[in-house]
C-alpha atoms as an extended CHARMM CRD file, in Angstrom:
* protein
*
       289  EXT
         1         1  MET       CA             18.7860000000      -20.2100000000      -47.0880000000  PROA      1               0.0000000000
         2         2  ILE       CA             19.9270000000      -19.5010000000      -43.6040000000  PROA      2               0.0000000000
         3         3  GLU       CA             21.4510000000      -16.2210000000      -42.6740000000  PROA      3               0.0000000000
         4         4  LEU       CA             24.3120000000      -16.5680000000      -40.2730000000  PROA      4               0.0000000000
         5         5  THR       CA             24.9140000000      -13.7230000000      -37.9420000000  PROA      5               0.0000000000
         6         6  THR       CA             27.8980000000      -13.0250000000      -35.6490000000  PROA      6               0.0000000000
         7         7  ILE       CA             27.6400000000      -11.8870000000      -32.1500000000  PROA      7               0.0000000000
         8         8  GLU       CA             29.7540000000       -8.8180000000      -31.3600000000  PROA      8               0.0000000000
         9         9  GLN       CA             32.0940000000       -9.0960000000      -28.5630000000  PROA      9               0.0000000000
        10        10  PRO       CA             32.4140000000       -5.9480000000      -26.2460000000  PROA      10              0.0000000000
        11        11  ARG       CA             35.1050000000       -3.7680000000      -27.4970000000  PROA      11              0.0000000000
        12        12  LYS       CA             38.1810000000       -3.3020000000      -25.2150000000  PROA      12              0.0000000000
        13        13  ARG       CA             38.2170000000        0.4110000000      -24.3400000000  PROA      13              0.0000000000
        14        14  THR       CA             41.4180000000        2.3220000000      -25.0230000000  PROA      14              0.0000000000
        15        15  LYS       CA             43.0260000000        3.9990000000      -22.0730000000  PROA      15              0.0000000000
        16        16  PRO       CA             43.1730000000        7.8000000000      -22.3750000000  PROA      16              0.0000000000
        17        17  ASP       CA             46.3580000000        9.8270000000      -22.0670000000  PROA      17              0.0000000000
        18        18  TRP       CA             45.7690000000       10.6660000000      -18.4460000000  PROA      18              0.0000000000
        19        19  LEU       CA             46.0920000000        7.1450000000      -17.4070000000  PROA      19              0.0000000000
        20        20  LYS       CA             49.5200000000        6.7170000000      -18.5620000000  PROA      20              0.0000000000
        21        21  ILE       CA             51.6270000000        4.6220000000      -15.9790000000  PROA      21              0.0000000000
        22        22  GLN       CA             55.1780000000        5.5170000000      -14.6240000000  PROA      22              0.0000000000
        23        23  LEU       CA             57.6650000000        2.6510000000      -15.1640000000  PROA      23              0.0000000000
        24        24  PRO       CA             59.4710000000        1.4230000000      -12.1820000000  PROA      24              0.0000000000
        25        25  THR       CA             62.9700000000        2.7870000000      -11.9820000000  PROA      25              0.0000000000
        26        26  GLY       CA             65.7720000000        4.2250000000       -9.8450000000  PROA      26              0.0000000000
        27        27  GLU       CA             67.7030000000        3.2690000000       -6.7800000000  PROA      27              0.0000000000
        28        28  ASN       CA             64.7910000000        3.7420000000       -4.3240000000  PROA      28              0.0000000000
        29        29  TYR       CA             62.6490000000        1.2520000000       -6.3910000000  PROA      29              0.0000000000
        30        30  ALA       CA             65.5420000000       -1.3930000000       -6.1850000000  PROA      30              0.0000000000
        31        31  SER       CA             66.0440000000       -0.6170000000       -2.4860000000  PROA      31              0.0000000000
        32        32  VAL       CA             62.1840000000       -1.1750000000       -1.6900000000  PROA      32              0.0000000000
        33        33  LYS       CA             62.1280000000       -4.3600000000       -3.7920000000  PROA      33              0.0000000000
        34        34  LYS       CA             65.2280000000       -5.7690000000       -1.9310000000  PROA      34              0.0000000000
        35        35  ILE       CA             63.9170000000       -4.9440000000        1.5040000000  PROA      35              0.0000000000
        36        36  VAL       CA             60.4440000000       -6.6340000000        0.7340000000  PROA      36              0.0000000000
        37        37  ARG       CA             62.2560000000       -9.6940000000       -0.7940000000  PROA      37              0.0000000000
        38        38  GLU       CA             64.8210000000       -9.9680000000        2.0750000000  PROA      38              0.0000000000
        39        39  ASN       CA             62.1220000000       -9.7230000000        4.8310000000  PROA      39              0.0000000000
        40        40  ASN       CA             59.8640000000      -12.1630000000        3.1310000000  PROA      40              0.0000000000
        41        41  LEU       CA             56.8410000000       -9.8120000000        2.7610000000  PROA      41              0.0000000000
        42        42  HSD       CA             54.0740000000       -9.1510000000        0.4600000000  PROA      42              0.0000000000
        43        43  THR       CA             52.7490000000       -5.8770000000       -0.9310000000  PROA      43              0.0000000000
        44        44  ILE       CA             49.5170000000       -4.9310000000       -2.3650000000  PROA      44              0.0000000000
        45        45  CYS       CA             51.4790000000       -2.9280000000       -4.8810000000  PROA      45              0.0000000000
        46        46  GLU       CA             52.5340000000       -6.1980000000       -6.5310000000  PROA      46              0.0000000000
        47        47  ASP       CA             49.7510000000       -8.6650000000       -5.6370000000  PROA      47              0.0000000000
        48        48  GLY       CA             47.2020000000       -5.9720000000       -6.5030000000  PROA      48              0.0000000000
        49        49  ASN       CA             48.9940000000       -4.6790000000       -9.7740000000  PROA      49              0.0000000000
        50        50  CYS       CA             48.8130000000       -1.0590000000       -8.5100000000  PROA      50              0.0000000000
        51        51  PRO       CA             49.3910000000        1.3380000000      -11.2370000000  PROA      51              0.0000000000
        52        52  ASN       CA             51.2430000000        3.7040000000       -8.8210000000  PROA      52              0.0000000000
        53        53  MET       CA             53.8860000000        1.1860000000       -8.0090000000  PROA      53              0.0000000000
        54        54  GLY       CA             56.5410000000        2.7470000000       -9.9850000000  PROA      54              0.0000000000
        55        55  GLU       CA             56.0430000000        6.1230000000       -8.4140000000  PROA      55              0.0000000000
        56        56  CYS       CA             55.6710000000        5.0350000000       -4.7700000000  PROA      56              0.0000000000
        57        57  TRP       CA             58.4320000000        2.4650000000       -4.6740000000  PROA      57              0.0000000000
        58        58  GLY       CA             60.5700000000        5.2410000000       -6.6630000000  PROA      58              0.0000000000
        59        59  ALA       CA             59.7030000000        7.4760000000       -3.6100000000  PROA      59              0.0000000000
        60        60  GLY       CA             60.9520000000        4.6730000000       -1.2480000000  PROA      60              0.0000000000
        61        61  THR       CA             57.3620000000        3.7800000000        0.1670000000  PROA      61              0.0000000000
        62        62  ALA       CA             55.2030000000        0.6940000000       -0.2550000000  PROA      62              0.0000000000
        63        63  THR       CA             51.9290000000       -0.6740000000        1.0820000000  PROA      63              0.0000000000
        64        64  LEU       CA             52.9960000000       -3.8500000000        3.0550000000  PROA      64              0.0000000000
        65        65  MET       CA             50.2090000000       -6.7710000000        2.8860000000  PROA      65              0.0000000000
        66        66  ILE       CA             50.0400000000       -9.0970000000        6.0130000000  PROA      66              0.0000000000
        67        67  LEU       CA             48.6630000000      -12.5270000000        6.4600000000  PROA      67              0.0000000000
        68        68  GLY       CA             49.8970000000      -13.8760000000        3.2720000000  PROA      68              0.0000000000
        69        69  ASN       CA             48.8890000000      -13.1920000000       -0.1010000000  PROA      69              0.0000000000
        70        70  ILE       CA             45.8170000000      -15.6830000000       -0.7790000000  PROA      70              0.0000000000
        71        71  CYS       CA             42.5400000000      -14.1260000000        0.1100000000  PROA      71              0.0000000000
        72        72  THR       CA             39.3660000000      -16.2240000000        1.1980000000  PROA      72              0.0000000000
        73        73  ARG       CA             37.1360000000      -13.8360000000       -0.8180000000  PROA      73              0.0000000000
        74        74  SER       CA             36.6550000000      -13.5260000000       -4.6560000000  PROA      74              0.0000000000
        75        75  CYS       CA             36.0130000000       -9.8460000000       -5.2960000000  PROA      75              0.0000000000
        76        76  SER       CA             35.5290000000       -9.3110000000       -9.2350000000  PROA      76              0.0000000000
        77        77  PHE       CA             37.7810000000       -6.2030000000       -9.2950000000  PROA      77              0.0000000000
        78        78  CYS       CA             40.8780000000       -7.3360000000       -7.4290000000  PROA      78              0.0000000000
        79        79  ALA       CA             43.8960000000       -9.0880000000       -8.5380000000  PROA      79              0.0000000000
        80        80  VAL       CA             44.8760000000      -10.6690000000       -5.3830000000  PROA      80              0.0000000000
        81        81  ALA       CA             44.8970000000      -14.5990000000       -5.5410000000  PROA      81              0.0000000000
        82        82  THR       CA             41.6780000000      -16.1650000000       -4.1530000000  PROA      82              0.0000000000
        83        83  GLY       CA             41.7680000000      -19.6690000000       -2.3600000000  PROA      83              0.0000000000
        84        84  ARG       CA             42.5520000000      -21.5220000000        0.7660000000  PROA      84              0.0000000000
        85        85  PRO       CA             45.5580000000      -19.5890000000        2.6090000000  PROA      85              0.0000000000
        86        86  THR       CA             48.0630000000      -21.8020000000        4.3080000000  PROA      86              0.0000000000
        87        87  GLU       CA             50.3260000000      -18.9950000000        5.4330000000  PROA      87              0.0000000000
        88        88  TYR       CA             49.9580000000      -17.7340000000        9.1770000000  PROA      88              0.0000000000
        89        89  ASP       CA             53.1710000000      -16.5460000000       10.2760000000  PROA      89              0.0000000000
        90        90  LEU       CA             53.4360000000      -15.3000000000       13.8960000000  PROA      90              0.0000000000
        91        91  ASP       CA             56.9290000000      -13.7050000000       13.0880000000  PROA      91              0.0000000000
        92        92  GLU       CA             55.5910000000      -11.7250000000       10.2180000000  PROA      92              0.0000000000
        93        93  PRO       CA             54.7370000000       -8.7070000000       12.5060000000  PROA      93              0.0000000000
        94        94  LYS       CA             58.2800000000       -8.3960000000       13.5930000000  PROA      94              0.0000000000
        95        95  ARG       CA             59.7040000000       -8.5710000000        9.7950000000  PROA      95              0.0000000000
        96        96  VAL       CA             57.1400000000       -5.9480000000        8.9370000000  PROA      96              0.0000000000
        97        97  ALA       CA             58.4260000000       -3.6290000000       11.5980000000  PROA      97              0.0000000000
        98        98  GLU       CA             61.9260000000       -4.2370000000       10.5730000000  PROA      98              0.0000000000
        99        99  ALA       CA             61.0840000000       -3.4400000000        6.9540000000  PROA      99              0.0000000000
       100       100  VAL       CA             59.4970000000       -0.0620000000        7.9170000000  PROA      100             0.0000000000
       101       101  LYS       CA             62.7680000000        0.5770000000        9.8550000000  PROA      101             0.0000000000
       102       102  LYS       CA             64.9800000000       -0.1970000000        6.9620000000  PROA      102             0.0000000000
       103       103  MET       CA             62.8600000000        1.9450000000        4.6210000000  PROA      103             0.0000000000
       104       104  LYS       CA             62.9460000000        4.9000000000        7.1720000000  PROA      104             0.0000000000
       105       105  LEU       CA             59.1820000000        5.4590000000        6.8390000000  PROA      105             0.0000000000
       106       106  LYS       CA             57.8310000000        8.4520000000        8.5040000000  PROA      106             0.0000000000
       107       107  HSD       CA             54.3250000000        6.9990000000        7.7870000000  PROA      107             0.0000000000
       108       108  CYS       CA             53.3890000000        3.4970000000        6.6640000000  PROA      108             0.0000000000
       109       109  VAL       CA             50.3100000000        1.8380000000        5.4020000000  PROA      109             0.0000000000
       110       110  ILE       CA             49.6320000000       -1.8160000000        6.0840000000  PROA      110             0.0000000000
       111       111  THR       CA             46.7720000000       -3.9330000000        4.6310000000  PROA      111             0.0000000000
       112       112  SER       CA             45.8190000000       -7.6760000000        4.3590000000  PROA      112             0.0000000000
       113       113  VAL       CA             43.9650000000      -10.1420000000        2.6100000000  PROA      113             0.0000000000
       114       114  ASN       CA             40.4930000000      -11.3860000000        4.1710000000  PROA      114             0.0000000000
       115       115  ARG       CA             41.1060000000      -14.4130000000        6.4870000000  PROA      115             0.0000000000
       116       116  ASP       CA             37.5520000000      -15.3980000000        7.0900000000  PROA      116             0.0000000000
       117       117  GLU       CA             38.6010000000      -18.9170000000        8.0000000000  PROA      117             0.0000000000
       118       118  LEU       CA             40.3280000000      -17.7960000000       11.0770000000  PROA      118             0.0000000000
       119       119  SER       CA             38.3810000000      -17.6430000000       14.3930000000  PROA      119             0.0000000000
       120       120  ASP       CA             39.8110000000      -14.0330000000       15.0970000000  PROA      120             0.0000000000
       121       121  LYS       CA             39.8530000000      -13.1380000000       11.2550000000  PROA      121             0.0000000000
       122       122  GLY       CA             43.4890000000      -12.4870000000       11.5410000000  PROA      122             0.0000000000
       123       123  SER       CA             42.8520000000       -9.5900000000       13.8720000000  PROA      123             0.0000000000
       124       124  LEU       CA             45.6050000000      -10.6310000000       16.5380000000  PROA      124             0.0000000000
       125       125  VAL       CA             48.3150000000      -10.6420000000       13.7920000000  PROA      125             0.0000000000
       126       126  TRP       CA             46.9390000000       -7.2460000000       12.9300000000  PROA      126             0.0000000000
       127       127  ALA       CA             47.2850000000       -6.0170000000       16.4240000000  PROA      127             0.0000000000
       128       128  GLU       CA             50.7220000000       -7.5350000000       17.0400000000  PROA      128             0.0000000000
       129       129  THR       CA             51.9370000000       -5.8860000000       13.6890000000  PROA      129             0.0000000000
       130       130  ILE       CA             50.9510000000       -2.4550000000       14.9590000000  PROA      130             0.0000000000
       131       131  ARG       CA             52.5420000000       -2.9760000000       18.2670000000  PROA      131             0.0000000000
       132       132  GLN       CA             55.9560000000       -4.1500000000       16.7050000000  PROA      132             0.0000000000
       133       133  ILE       CA             56.0290000000       -1.1750000000       14.2420000000  PROA      133             0.0000000000
       134       134  LYS       CA             55.4420000000        1.2950000000       17.2010000000  PROA      134             0.0000000000
       135       135  LEU       CA             58.0360000000       -0.5800000000       19.2510000000  PROA      135             0.0000000000
       136       136  LEU       CA             60.7170000000       -0.2570000000       16.4970000000  PROA      136             0.0000000000
       137       137  ASN       CA             59.5500000000        2.8880000000       14.8190000000  PROA      137             0.0000000000
       138       138  PRO       CA             58.2350000000        5.1730000000       17.5580000000  PROA      138             0.0000000000
       139       139  ASP       CA             58.0580000000        8.2780000000       15.3450000000  PROA      139             0.0000000000
       140       140  THR       CA             56.3920000000        6.4480000000       12.4120000000  PROA      140             0.0000000000
       141       141  THR       CA             52.7320000000        7.0110000000       11.9710000000  PROA      141             0.0000000000
       142       142  ILE       CA             50.5310000000        4.0120000000       10.8230000000  PROA      142             0.0000000000
       143       143  GLU       CA             47.4740000000        3.6880000000        8.5360000000  PROA      143             0.0000000000
       144       144  THR       CA             45.6710000000        0.3890000000        8.6530000000  PROA      144             0.0000000000
       145       145  LEU       CA             43.5300000000       -0.7010000000        5.7170000000  PROA      145             0.0000000000
       146       146  ILE       CA             41.6000000000       -3.4670000000        7.1910000000  PROA      146             0.0000000000
       147       147  PRO       CA             39.0000000000       -5.8560000000        6.1420000000  PROA      147             0.0000000000
       148       148  ASP       CA             35.4760000000       -5.9680000000        7.4420000000  PROA      148             0.0000000000
       149       149  PHE       CA             36.1700000000       -8.9640000000        9.6460000000  PROA      149             0.0000000000
       150       150  LYS       CA             32.5750000000      -10.2820000000        8.7890000000  PROA      150             0.0000000000
       151       151  SER       CA             31.0610000000       -8.0670000000       11.6730000000  PROA      151             0.0000000000
       152       152  ASP       CA             33.2160000000       -9.8400000000       14.2500000000  PROA      152             0.0000000000
       153       153  TRP       CA             33.2810000000       -6.6650000000       16.3750000000  PROA      153             0.0000000000
       154       154  GLN       CA             35.9150000000       -8.0730000000       18.8160000000  PROA      154             0.0000000000
       155       155  ALA       CA             38.3570000000       -8.7490000000       16.0050000000  PROA      155             0.0000000000
       156       156  LEU       CA             37.7120000000       -4.9250000000       14.9850000000  PROA      156             0.0000000000
       157       157  GLN       CA             38.3620000000       -4.0510000000       18.6380000000  PROA      157             0.0000000000
       158       158  ASN       CA             41.6080000000       -5.9040000000       18.8390000000  PROA      158             0.0000000000
       159       159  VAL       CA             42.9820000000       -3.5400000000       16.1120000000  PROA      159             0.0000000000
       160       160  LEU       CA             41.2490000000       -0.3070000000       17.2750000000  PROA      160             0.0000000000
       161       161  SER       CA             42.7650000000       -1.0340000000       20.6820000000  PROA      161             0.0000000000
       162       162  GLU       CA             46.4510000000       -0.5000000000       19.3350000000  PROA      162             0.0000000000
       163       163  LYS       CA             45.4480000000        2.9780000000       18.1650000000  PROA      163             0.0000000000
       164       164  PRO       CA             46.9060000000        3.2600000000       14.6690000000  PROA      164             0.0000000000
       165       165  GLU       CA             46.7460000000        7.0140000000       13.6260000000  PROA      165             0.0000000000
       166       166  VAL       CA             44.3270000000        6.0980000000       10.7170000000  PROA      166             0.0000000000
       167       167  ILE       CA             41.9300000000        3.2890000000       10.2790000000  PROA      167             0.0000000000
       168       168  SER       CA             40.8270000000        2.8210000000        6.6880000000  PROA      168             0.0000000000
       169       169  HSD       CA             38.1680000000        0.5270000000        5.2200000000  PROA      169             0.0000000000
       170       170  ASN       CA             37.1620000000        0.6460000000        1.5660000000  PROA      170             0.0000000000
       171       171  MET       CA             33.6400000000        0.8230000000        0.4940000000  PROA      171             0.0000000000
       172       172  GLU       CA             34.9830000000        0.0890000000       -3.1450000000  PROA      172             0.0000000000
       173       173  THR       CA             31.6920000000        0.8560000000       -5.0240000000  PROA      173             0.0000000000
       174       174  VAL       CA             28.2610000000        2.0730000000       -4.7170000000  PROA      174             0.0000000000
       175       175  LYS       CA             25.3540000000        0.3320000000       -3.2920000000  PROA      175             0.0000000000
       176       176  ARG       CA             23.7930000000       -0.9070000000       -6.2700000000  PROA      176             0.0000000000
       177       177  LEU       CA             26.9280000000       -2.6270000000       -7.6200000000  PROA      177             0.0000000000
       178       178  TYR       CA             28.0180000000       -4.3950000000       -4.3070000000  PROA      178             0.0000000000
       179       179  ARG       CA             26.7560000000       -7.9380000000       -5.1050000000  PROA      179             0.0000000000
       180       180  LEU       CA             28.4980000000       -7.6900000000       -8.5650000000  PROA      180             0.0000000000
       181       181  VAL       CA             31.6240000000       -6.1320000000       -7.2990000000  PROA      181             0.0000000000
       182       182  ARG       CA             31.9640000000       -7.5040000000       -3.7910000000  PROA      182             0.0000000000
       183       183  PRO       CA             29.7610000000      -10.5310000000       -3.5640000000  PROA      183             0.0000000000
       184       184  GLN       CA             30.9550000000      -11.5070000000        0.0640000000  PROA      184             0.0000000000
       185       185  ALA       CA             30.7540000000       -8.1800000000        1.5160000000  PROA      185             0.0000000000
       186       186  LYS       CA             27.8150000000       -6.0360000000        2.6480000000  PROA      186             0.0000000000
       187       187  TYR       CA             27.2690000000       -2.3780000000        2.0300000000  PROA      187             0.0000000000
       188       188  GLU       CA             25.6620000000       -1.7150000000        5.4490000000  PROA      188             0.0000000000
       189       189  ARG       CA             28.2710000000       -3.8840000000        7.3080000000  PROA      189             0.0000000000
       190       190  SER       CA             31.0710000000       -1.7800000000        6.0310000000  PROA      190             0.0000000000
       191       191  LEU       CA             29.4370000000        1.4380000000        7.0040000000  PROA      191             0.0000000000
       192       192  GLU       CA             28.6010000000        0.1770000000       10.4050000000  PROA      192             0.0000000000
       193       193  GLN       CA             32.4600000000       -0.6590000000       10.7550000000  PROA      193             0.0000000000
       194       194  ILE       CA             33.3750000000        2.8980000000        9.8680000000  PROA      194             0.0000000000
       195       195  LYS       CA             30.7210000000        4.2070000000       12.3980000000  PROA      195             0.0000000000
       196       196  LYS       CA             32.3080000000        1.8710000000       15.2650000000  PROA      196             0.0000000000
       197       197  THR       CA             35.6840000000        3.0300000000       14.4170000000  PROA      197             0.0000000000
       198       198  LYS       CA             34.9040000000        6.8160000000       14.5900000000  PROA      198             0.0000000000
       199       199  GLU       CA             33.0220000000        6.1410000000       17.9740000000  PROA      199             0.0000000000
       200       200  PHE       CA             36.1800000000        4.6010000000       19.2730000000  PROA      200             0.0000000000
       201       201  GLY       CA             37.7770000000        8.1180000000       18.4890000000  PROA      201             0.0000000000
       202       202  LEU       CA             40.1130000000        7.3120000000       15.6430000000  PROA      202             0.0000000000
       203       203  ARG       CA             40.6060000000        8.9390000000       12.1820000000  PROA      203             0.0000000000
       204       204  THR       CA             38.5550000000        7.3220000000        9.5990000000  PROA      204             0.0000000000
       205       205  LYS       CA             39.1400000000        6.7100000000        5.8690000000  PROA      205             0.0000000000
       206       206  SER       CA             37.4170000000        4.9760000000        2.9410000000  PROA      206             0.0000000000
       207       207  GLY       CA             37.8670000000        4.6740000000       -0.6820000000  PROA      207             0.0000000000
       208       208  ILE       CA             35.7900000000        3.7670000000       -3.7250000000  PROA      208             0.0000000000
       209       209  MET       CA             36.4230000000        3.1210000000       -7.5250000000  PROA      209             0.0000000000
       210       210  VAL       CA             34.5470000000        4.6430000000      -10.4240000000  PROA      210             0.0000000000
       211       211  GLY       CA             34.2030000000        3.5010000000      -13.9410000000  PROA      211             0.0000000000
       212       212  LEU       CA             32.1580000000        0.4290000000      -13.1160000000  PROA      212             0.0000000000
       213       213  GLY       CA             28.8380000000        1.9530000000      -14.3360000000  PROA      213             0.0000000000
       214       214  GLU       CA             27.7590000000        3.8070000000      -11.4590000000  PROA      214             0.0000000000
       215       215  THR       CA             25.9960000000        7.1740000000      -11.7800000000  PROA      215             0.0000000000
       216       216  ASP       CA             26.8170000000       10.5520000000      -10.2030000000  PROA      216             0.0000000000
       217       217  ASP       CA             23.8870000000       10.4460000000       -7.8730000000  PROA      217             0.0000000000
       218       218  GLU       CA             25.1910000000        7.0810000000       -6.6830000000  PROA      218             0.0000000000
       219       219  VAL       CA             28.5090000000        8.4230000000       -5.9260000000  PROA      219             0.0000000000
       220       220  PHE       CA             26.8700000000       11.4090000000       -4.1730000000  PROA      220             0.0000000000
       221       221  GLU       CA             24.7100000000        8.8980000000       -2.1370000000  PROA      221             0.0000000000
       222       222  ILE       CA             27.6790000000        6.9510000000       -0.9350000000  PROA      222             0.0000000000
       223       223  MET       CA             29.3760000000       10.1120000000        0.0830000000  PROA      223             0.0000000000
       224       224  ASP       CA             26.3140000000       11.0050000000        2.1690000000  PROA      224             0.0000000000
       225       225  ASP       CA             26.3600000000        7.6870000000        3.7410000000  PROA      225             0.0000000000
       226       226  LEU       CA             30.0540000000        7.8050000000        4.6930000000  PROA      226             0.0000000000
       227       227  VAL       CA             29.8520000000       11.3650000000        6.0880000000  PROA      227             0.0000000000
       228       228  LYS       CA             26.7410000000       10.2410000000        8.1230000000  PROA      228             0.0000000000
       229       229  ASN       CA             28.7430000000        7.5150000000        9.6440000000  PROA      229             0.0000000000
       230       230  GLY       CA             31.8710000000        9.3700000000       10.4670000000  PROA      230             0.0000000000
       231       231  CYS       CA             34.1650000000        8.9640000000        7.7240000000  PROA      231             0.0000000000
       232       232  ASP       CA             36.8760000000       11.7530000000        7.7470000000  PROA      232             0.0000000000
       233       233  VAL       CA             38.9270000000       11.0620000000        4.6530000000  PROA      233             0.0000000000
       234       234  LEU       CA             37.6490000000        9.8180000000        1.1610000000  PROA      234             0.0000000000
       235       235  THR       CA             39.6380000000        8.5820000000       -1.8170000000  PROA      235             0.0000000000
       236       236  ILE       CA             38.2340000000        8.2180000000       -5.2640000000  PROA      236             0.0000000000
       237       237  GLY       CA             39.9890000000        6.6170000000       -8.2800000000  PROA      237             0.0000000000
       238       238  GLN       CA             39.5780000000        5.0050000000      -11.7080000000  PROA      238             0.0000000000
       239       239  TYR       CA             38.7760000000        1.3120000000      -11.6940000000  PROA      239             0.0000000000
       240       240  LEU       CA             41.3480000000       -0.4860000000      -14.1120000000  PROA      240             0.0000000000
       241       241  GLN       CA             40.7230000000       -4.1660000000      -15.0530000000  PROA      241             0.0000000000
       242       242  PRO       CA             43.7170000000       -6.0970000000      -13.6870000000  PROA      242             0.0000000000
       243       243  THR       CA             43.1100000000       -9.0350000000      -16.1380000000  PROA      243             0.0000000000
       244       244  LYS       CA             40.6100000000      -10.4740000000      -18.7160000000  PROA      244             0.0000000000
       245       245  MET       CA             38.8060000000      -12.3930000000      -15.7900000000  PROA      245             0.0000000000
       246       246  HSD       CA             37.8340000000       -9.5450000000      -13.9720000000  PROA      246             0.0000000000
       247       247  LEU       CA             35.0690000000       -6.8750000000      -14.4990000000  PROA      247             0.0000000000
       248       248  GLN       CA             35.5210000000       -4.7680000000      -17.4500000000  PROA      248             0.0000000000
       249       249  VAL       CA             35.8910000000       -0.9190000000      -17.2520000000  PROA      249             0.0000000000
       250       250  LYS       CA             32.5170000000        0.6900000000      -18.1970000000  PROA      250             0.0000000000
       251       251  GLN       CA             33.8290000000        4.1180000000      -18.6140000000  PROA      251             0.0000000000
       252       252  TYR       CA             36.9960000000        6.0550000000      -18.0410000000  PROA      252             0.0000000000
       253       253  VAL       CA             36.1180000000        9.1630000000      -15.8460000000  PROA      253             0.0000000000
       254       254  THR       CA             37.6400000000       12.4120000000      -16.8990000000  PROA      254             0.0000000000
       255       255  PRO       CA             39.9290000000       14.5510000000      -14.5200000000  PROA      255             0.0000000000
       256       256  GLN       CA             37.3830000000       17.1630000000      -14.7430000000  PROA      256             0.0000000000
       257       257  LYS       CA             34.7480000000       14.8910000000      -13.3180000000  PROA      257             0.0000000000
       258       258  PHE       CA             37.1220000000       13.7360000000      -10.6710000000  PROA      258             0.0000000000
       259       259  GLU       CA             37.7080000000       17.3350000000       -9.6960000000  PROA      259             0.0000000000
       260       260  GLU       CA             33.9250000000       17.8020000000       -9.3620000000  PROA      260             0.0000000000
       261       261  TYR       CA             33.6340000000       14.9060000000       -7.1760000000  PROA      261             0.0000000000
       262       262  ARG       CA             36.3300000000       16.2690000000       -4.9210000000  PROA      262             0.0000000000
       263       263  ILE       CA             34.7140000000       19.6000000000       -4.5470000000  PROA      263             0.0000000000
       264       264  VAL       CA             31.2860000000       17.9890000000       -3.9490000000  PROA      264             0.0000000000
       265       265  GLY       CA             32.7430000000       15.7360000000       -1.3250000000  PROA      265             0.0000000000
       266       266  MET       CA             34.4950000000       18.5650000000        0.5740000000  PROA      266             0.0000000000
       267       267  LYS       CA             31.1450000000       20.5800000000        0.6370000000  PROA      267             0.0000000000
       268       268  LYS       CA             29.4120000000       17.2330000000        2.1330000000  PROA      268             0.0000000000
       269       269  GLY       CA             31.9160000000       17.2600000000        5.1170000000  PROA      269             0.0000000000
       270       270  PHE       CA             34.7110000000       15.0870000000        4.3100000000  PROA      270             0.0000000000
       271       271  LYS       CA             38.0440000000       16.5720000000        5.9490000000  PROA      271             0.0000000000
       272       272  ILE       CA             40.0500000000       15.3380000000        2.9890000000  PROA      272             0.0000000000
       273       273  VAL       CA             38.9150000000       14.1920000000       -0.4480000000  PROA      273             0.0000000000
       274       274  GLU       CA             41.6730000000       12.9070000000       -2.8020000000  PROA      274             0.0000000000
       275       275  SER       CA             39.8960000000       12.3300000000       -6.1340000000  PROA      275             0.0000000000
       276       276  GLY       CA             41.8370000000       11.5470000000       -9.4740000000  PROA      276             0.0000000000
       277       277  PRO       CA             42.2430000000        8.8060000000      -12.1150000000  PROA      277             0.0000000000
       278       278  MET       CA             45.3460000000        7.4320000000      -10.5450000000  PROA      278             0.0000000000
       279       279  VAL       CA             44.2410000000        7.7870000000       -6.8700000000  PROA      279             0.0000000000
       280       280  ARG       CA             44.2850000000        4.5980000000       -4.5790000000  PROA      280             0.0000000000
       281       281  SER       CA             43.7040000000        4.1010000000       -1.1720000000  PROA      281             0.0000000000
       282       282  SER       CA             47.2860000000        4.6310000000        0.0270000000  PROA      282             0.0000000000
       283       283  TYR       CA             48.0570000000        7.0610000000       -2.5020000000  PROA      283             0.0000000000
       284       284  HSD       CA             49.6510000000       10.1270000000       -0.6980000000  PROA      284             0.0000000000
       285       285  ALA       CA             48.5230000000        8.6020000000        2.5330000000  PROA      285             0.0000000000
       286       286  GLU       CA             50.9410000000       10.5230000000        4.6870000000  PROA      286             0.0000000000
       287       287  LYS       CA             48.8890000000       13.6320000000        3.9970000000  PROA      287             0.0000000000
       288       288  HSD       CA             45.7740000000       12.0200000000        5.7410000000  PROA      288             0.0000000000
       289       289  VAL       CA             46.9530000000       11.5780000000        9.1600000000  PROA      289             0.0000000000
């Protein structure tokens, strides 16, 4: 008689209480949504399934995403659509600047998809967006959360030359997990980009996720690498699986552990460390200028 066995499927982890998400409500939320729609813009809040959208939009802020909403890369943690982008709108920088003005933002965060298929990697639209924001909003400070531009340092220079107040580039995860989490990125390339940004004289920022199976020692190692390459601000947040097609959460990191990471990071030399379960790159970004 043949004995049949069943293969156990990995159990879905139950979210702890500290990861409860605020539902989107209120006049500010509706106003931000209307401005984004009327200006035909994208936000990483929506396209990236950000858990803080309700809180941020409710406060009248949003992270605008330029260069369309289709990315040329396929990172296994990210909810943004992957494929061949068709959108390349030279009028977009002006619409972004107008949206920033309508939202009356004192500080704005701009990010983008990767546009590896473009000869300038999208950097000229990046530069024009910063120029237009400054033109219409001279008192607004700017954070740019930029891609790695595939080591095209001229593309990076195009953005740096416009001198936004903060240049952010996320490492996302520890060195060992790079090929799994960011298969089309390189750990050393991202560190070099942060180093070049610091050498240019701008405030540098990066972010990582935890909960993907990394160890404390690996988190401390990436902290050391970032400090050594001139990173001023670090954000650390809990990875949350956006869909069943993405990487599963390996562990839910406790608020106490996040506080430990913050303390260690400050001792290692960061000027600011934002560390908590719901922290994302642009979370409380106005404090990082």
